[in-house]
N, C-alpha and C positions, 0 to 999 in steps of 0.2 A: 190474724187470725181468727180460723173458718168460723162463718155463723152456722154452720148444719143442723140440725138438731142434734140433743146430745143423745148419746143411747150408751146406756149401760149394760155392762156384758150382762147377762142374765142365766146359768144356768138352767138346761131344761127342767128341772124339777120344781123350780121356783117362780113364783108368779111374778109379772111384771110390776115396778115401782110405783105406788098410786101417782095418780096424776097428779096431783099438789104440786109432790116428791121433783116428778118431773118437768114439772113448769118453776119450779125455783132452781133447778140445775141449768137450765134453758137459758134461764134469767141472770143466772150468774155468766154463762159465758157468754149471752148473746151481748150485755149489759154490764159487765165486771169484766170482761175479757179474762176471765181465770184459766187457767192452764188444764193441760187435759189431765193431767195425774192429779191436779186437786181437784178437780170433778168426778174425778173415777174413787176416787180416796171417798170423798163424800157419798155420793152414791152407794159406797160400803156398806158402811155406818147409817146413812137413810134408811137401810134395809135391816141393819140391827133394831134399829127402832120400830121398823113394818112388824118384824119377827116378835119381838116385846110384847107390843099391842095384842096384834092378833093372839098370840099367845093368852094374853092379861083378859080376853074377849072385848077389847076396848075401839072403839074407832077413833081415830085421829084427835078429831076436832074433841076429844072428851079425854082424853090425856091432862090429869091435874100434874101441880109440882110435888106433889107424894109419887105418883106412880112414875115419875124419870127418878127419885130419888132410891124407890124398891128397882129400876131398870138396872141404873148405876150398880148397887149394891149384888146384882144377881149377875153383871157381868164380870161385876171382880173378884168373885167366889169360883167364878169360870176361868179365872188364869188372866181376864184381861190386863194389863200392866196403864200404871196411873198415866203416861202420855197417852197412850192410847183411848183412856178413857176421855180425857183432855181435851184431846182429837173427834170422838163423836161427841160429847157433848156441845162443840164447839160446831159441827154441823147440826145439832138439831134444834140448838139456840137460833142460829140463825135461818133453817127453814120459819119456825114459827115465828119470827120477826118478820119475817115479810108476808106469812101465810096467815096470821092474827087479825089482818084488817080487812081483810080479803073475805074470809071468813065469816067475822066480826065473828072471836072469839074476846072473851074475857079479858085475857093476856098473856105473855108468851110462860107456857108449864116450864122452861127451863132455866128460867129468870133466879136467879139467887144458886144454881145447884151448882157445886164445883168438884173437879174430880181430887181424888187425893194425891196428895205433893210427892213428886218423886225426885230424888236427889240429881242435881244439875251437874251433868259428866263436862267436863273439857270438851270444848271440841277441837280436830287435831291440827296440828300445823307443823311446817316445816319450819327448821331454823334457816336464817337470813343465809348460811353458808349452804346447804341442801337445796334451798329455793333461786339462788345464785347458779348451783351445778346444774341443776335442772332447766334453765332457762338458756345458760351459756353452751348445753350441750342440744337444747336446738338450732338454737341457731348458728352452732358449728354446723347439726346435720343441711339448715336452709341453705348457709354459704356453699357447701359441695355440692347439692343438688338443684343447685336454682335455675339452671337449662333446663336441668330433665326432669323434674319432678314439684310441679308447684304446690304438692300440696304441703311437702317439706316446709314451704317457706310461708304459704299458711297456718301450718301448725304453731311456729315459732311465733309468728304477730298473735294467735290466739292468747298465747299460754303466756307471752309480755301484756295482754292487756290485762287480761283476770287477775295476776297477777298488782296490776299498775292500780286499776284500777275496783278492785272485788267486786265484781259483778257476780250475780249467781248466773246458773248454768241457761237459764231462761231466758238475760237478760242478753249476754253474748250471744246464742243466736237468734236474735229477732233483732240485734243491729242491722241499719241498714248504710252503706258505704258513707251516703251523705242523706242529706233529706230530701223529701221525692214524693211531689206530688204529680200525676200524669196516670193517662189510661184508666181512671175509675181508682187507680191504687194512693194512698199517703200514708206518708212514712209515721210506724210510733213512737221508734228506737232506731236511733241516728250518730255517725260522729259529725264533730266539727270539727273537722281538719284543722281550722284558722285557728279555733281558739282556744284547742288542742283538750277537745274535753267529749265523755260521749255525756249523750239525753237519752233516760233508758226509761221504759216506761215500767214499774216496777211492782208488787204487790200491790193487791188491791185497787191495780190501775193509778200508784202515785206515780210522778214522772219527777225524777232527778235529776240533776249534772252533777257527772265525776270527772276531776283531771284526769289527764291522760299525761302518763310520764314521757321521759326522749325517749327512754329505749322502746320504750313500743309503742313510740309512733312512726320510729326508724324502721319500724319492721315489720309494721301497718303499712309504710308505703313501699317499700321492698316488695310486700302481696299484694296492693294494690297493680303494680306492675307487674305481675304475675296472673292475676287474677282471671282476665279474659278468655287464659287457654282452659280456663273449666267453662265457659261460657259461650251456651249453645247458644247461634242467632234469634232461633223462635225462643226461647223465655219469655213465658207470662214475666209479669209486672213487680212481682212479689221477690223474683229470683234473682230479674234483675237486679235489682236493687240492694240485693242482700250483700252486708257486704263480708260476709263467710260461705264458699261453696261448697259442695260435696264432691265426687266424684261426679258425677253425672251432672254438674253444674245447677240442682238447686242448693236451695238453702239448704245449708250444713244441719245437721241431725244432732239432738240434743248426746243419744247414742254414740255417734260416732265420735264425738269430743269424747265423750268417755273413754274409749276403747285406745284414740290417739295418743290419749295423755298417761294412760294407763301401759302402754307399750312405750311411751318413750321415757316414763322414769325408771321402768325393768332396766330399761339402755342405759339411764343414766346412771344406773347402781344404788339407786335408794333405799336403801331396807323398807320400804314398807309401800303396802300399794297406797297410789294418788289417783287419787279424783280431784273433778272440777272443787268442790266445795273446798279442799284444801286449801287449794290458792286462794280463796275468800277469806277463812281463817288467816292462811298466813297473811297475805295481806295486813285487815286488822290486826294484827298481835304485835307485825315487826313496825306499823304505824305508829303504835303507843307505845314502843318499846323508845321512840325515837324523839316522838310530838307531847305526848300525853293529853291527849286532847283530844275526852270522851266526848263531846258534842262533834264535835268535825266529823270522828271518824263514824259516831252514831245516823249522821247526813249522809258520811258518801256511804255505806253501808247502806241505806235506807230501812232501814228499822224504827217500827213506829215510836217504839217503849225505849228506853234508852237501860232498862235491867238488861234486857236482850243483848247489849254492845257493851256492858259493864261484864260478864263472863270474862272476856278478854282483859282485865285486867288483872285476873287471878291467871293468866300464861303468861302476863307482865312480869308478876309477881313470882313463878318459878322461875324465869329469868333471870333475876336480880339472885335470887337464893344460889341459884346454880354461880354466878358471877362470885358469890360471894365466898361462897364453898369452897372455889378456885383461888381468891387472890387473897382473901382473908389468912394472916400468919395464928389467928388464934382461934381461926371457925369449930376446928377440933369434928368437921362433920364429912370431912372428904371422902368421896369413895372409891 
């Protein structure tokens, strides 16, 4: 990830963020390797805090716990939902946790403040049949266009790997084709073909290794055989190392992955829009349906808290309920 200074986009009518806030965002980028979209979101939440403090005529180092509670109540009254409030509080809490010792403040004013609870919706996941159909369609396209369209071969490998290993989008685009350390570049995430696994740097700089299935490995092998067709001779080390390349031979962008998957899903006749996280959700729910091992799924997904993983047990229950309705002669709930 780039270590250039963080720039938070500012409308012309608004003043820049306070220097401590800018310094914290720079710390997250340089030392914690936070993704650009996460930093941009934190920047927006810090702006809310700065505006609320200014309206209360409070410098940031005089904001107290009671003020934070008032700020949350005001944002909630303005229509900000529980999830947005929770995200804002996380940003504020993280900022003050970092700034308190530097500024000599008595404590973190956000400590103990919680957002209103929101009902937790189920993540969208494909059925096993839909996931199989999507990947079979990608494989057929790759086979048909192997000689004239390396991107089709790449797409089949990308989406097989998504479903095989439950990766986040940023984790997939950050993968290198193997571990490399050369020309001032060192891999942070990479494919270990010999061990049939990928090692990825996930949220919060946490590294984990995840197995890669046979179908995904075969698709990756086909892509690696075609990859050099997209790699320019003078590519910089970070692009030479990248497992997946875009049309110009640079490390593939997240937006390109999203668009290619949406187009593939439409071509495969899936009824709903499919984005990369749907494949991650599908991986989790399908593994749970088969293995019933919540801890293993938690480790593979890289969830810090098992409660995040437990939501997939509700998807698993829905699957079992549908099977019961269809199979039990006395269910009496068939639709």
